[in-house]
Structures are given as C-alpha cells and as structure tokens.
C-alpha positions, 0 to 999 in steps of 0.5 A, a space after each residue: 513475690 512469686 517466681 514461676 518455674 518454666 513449666 508453671 508459666 506454660 501451665 498458667 498460659 494454657 489453663 492446664 488442670 495440672 496447675 493446682 487450685 491453691 497454687 492458682 489462687 496464690 498466682 492470681 493474687 500475686 498477679 493482681 498485686 504486681 508480685 508475679 515474676 518469671 526468670 528471663 532464662 525461662 523464655 530461652 527454655 521455652 524457645 528451645 522447647 518450641 524449636 525442638 517441637 516439644 511445645 506448641 505455642 500458636 503465636 510468635 514467641 516474641 508476641 507471646 512474651 510481650 503479651 505476658 509482660 503486658 498482662 502483669 508478669 514481671 521478667 526478672 533478668 539474669 544478673 552476674 551475681 545470680 549466675 555465680 550463685 547458680 554455679 555454686 549451689 551445693 547438693 543440687 542437680 546439674 540442670 543449668 536452667 533449674 539452677 538459674 531459676 532456683 538461684 533467681 528465687 534465692 537472690 530476688 528473694 521470691 517463692 518459687 512455684 514449681 512441680 519439679 520434685 527435684 527442686 521441691 525436695 532440695 532442702 536448702 530452698 525454703 521459699 517454695 510452693 508445689 504448683 500441683 496443689 
C-alpha cells in the first residue's frame, strides 16, 4: 500500500510537475492494483487550505472527494490507536496533521509518499518515498 501525503494527493490531482516521474509510476501502479490510499485527515487539511484560500479546487469538495474515491483511492479512516500513536511519536516535529499521517502509515502499514523533508529525514519512518523524484 502507498499512502499519499496531503500535498502529494493535490499534486496528483492537479497533474503537477512537482510530482516526480518515478513517484508517479509507483503511484499509478498502486492505483491500478487497488493499493493507493490517503489518510482521512488529509481531506480535513485540504478543506482548511481551501477555506483559507491557500488552495483552489474548482468543484465542491465533497464531490471532489467522492470522485477520488470512485477512481480507486482508498480513504484510510483515523482510528483511536492511530491517534494515540501520533501523540507518542518520538523525536518528531509538532504538526498534528503530519503526525497523524505518519502514524497512519506506520499503523496500516504503508509506504508514505511525501516531499516533506522533515518527514523524509525522520529516521524512524522506514517505509517512505520522496514524491519529488
């Protein structure tokens, strides 16, 4: 299973060139095999970015989300055990959304696809892929 960080989901949806070719090939393969996921907290984060006008999505967010799920992306809900794990991550920065996404990847388990250097540089996360390559 590949788990997309929030910005990677947005890049994928936009067809952004920031998403590297190698990462895109792996994402496409995971999608084709039903092994591409996104943490439910990412939808909250996207809604917050839209409400703050830091992200522009041209359709209603609930329609956008349903289309992503209909096209094969699996939504991974936040479980209590994941929330606890997120709170207990050692030597990890304080962003709560990043903590929940990382904890989701650890708990599922899944390879986290991200371009966030703070996550990529965190040595305790072994299953990760740089989205920019």
